[in-house]
N, C-alpha and C positions, 0 to 999 in steps of 0.2 A: 505495500500498501505505500504508494507517494508522498509523501510531508499534507501537500495542495489538495489532495484527495481527503486525506485525513483529517484539513482542519475546518473543508465545503462540508462534509461527512456531519461532523459534530456540529457546524453551525448549522445545517439544515435541522438533522435531527433537537438540535435544542428548542429550535424556532419554531418547529412543528410543535412539541412538549408543552411550550409555553400557548399555545391557540386549546381552544375548545375541543381540538380535533386529541382523539386519543392516543400518548406516544409518550415515549421513555428516551431520555438522555444520560440518566449517571449513570446506567450500564458501559451505551454504546464510551465515555467516557471513561468512565474506570479499566474497561477491557485498552484503550487508546493507550494508557497511562502503564495498562502492566506488560502489555505487550508488543506497544513497538520504542522508540527512542523518538518520539517526538518532541520536540521543544513543548513542558508541562505547561509554563508558563502560554505562549500560545494556544493550547489546548485552551486550557484556561478562558484568555480573553476570548475565545471564537463561541466555546460552548454560552461566555456569560451574554456576549453579541447580540449573539443567538437567540437566544432566551428573553432580553430584553427587548430583541424589535419584537418579537411571535406578542410581547405583555404591553408591545404600543400596540399591534393590532388587534388588542381584545379594548383597550382602551378607544380606538377610535371607534370600535363597532358599538362600544356604551353611548359617546358622544352622538352617532345616529340615530339611536336607539332615543336617546336622550330628547333629542327635536322631532320626533314623530309624536311618541310621547306627551311629550312637554304643550304639545298646541294644543292639546283637549284642554278647554275652559277648566273643564271639570277639575282637572286636577293640579293646573296649576294654584288655584285656588283652594284647594283641598286644605285644613289645617294638618292634618295627619301628612301629607305630604312636606309640606311649608316644617314643620318638626321635625320630620326625618331627613330633609334636605339638610337643615339648619346641624344637627347632629353629627350629617358626616362633616359638612364641612366645617367642621370645629374637630373633630377626632376621627372620621373617615381615614384620612391618610395614614395613620399607625397602621390601620390595616393591613396596608401592603408590604408592610415590611413582613408578612405572613403569605406573600407571592411565590414565595417558593415552596409554599407547601403541598401535595400532590391533590387531588381533586380539587380545595377550594381555594387555589391559589387563583387561577384561573379567573375563575365567578367576582375573585374579589376585583382583577381589573378590569374586568367587564363592569363594574356596580362603580368605579371611579371612575370613568368615562359619562358612567348616568347621570352621579351628580359630580358631573364639572369638574372634578382635581386637575388643579391648574396642570398643562402639561412639565413644565419644570419640574417640578415637586415630583409628580407621580416621576419622573422620570429616575429621579433621585433616590428615592424609597426604595424603587423596583429593580433599581440593578444594583443597590447596598445589597436587598435580601439575594436578588438571585447569583448574584457573585458570592455572595457568604457560603450560599450552597457547595457551588460549584466549589472554592474552595476545602470544606470541611470533606465532599466526598475525593478531590485530589488527596487530601491530607489518608483520610483510610486507606485511600486505594495504597498509596505508599505505602503507610507504618502497618496496616495489615494483609497483609493480603498473605496468600500462601501459596504463594509461585514466590519459585527458586530462581 
């Protein structure tokens, strides 16, 4: 496997894993760390970049949903919607630190788009969470593998 194909493969795997499509990238990253001599740092960078960009797609989907749903006047003036929106604006950004979690992480990024978390803040929190996960995966693969 060439270095370019490994980096492209982990990028695409991580990108798909961050969307609402069912996919996983941690196993691929672990495999590449254990069985290739490719740069550990670049593998983490490509995985993190792909996963973060996949989350951006989710955020954009959420923004699109918000535009179509909030056009309904009943929703806009609903006290429940106003309360939830206000709470999410105040505290919801912190949920993005959980965007690395399986199953619930991807919907969190869509919800951030629905409630219009500013893009720069979204990107910061998501990139931090997703990169941290890949750093942990790399650490585990390097230090606790049974491969000699």
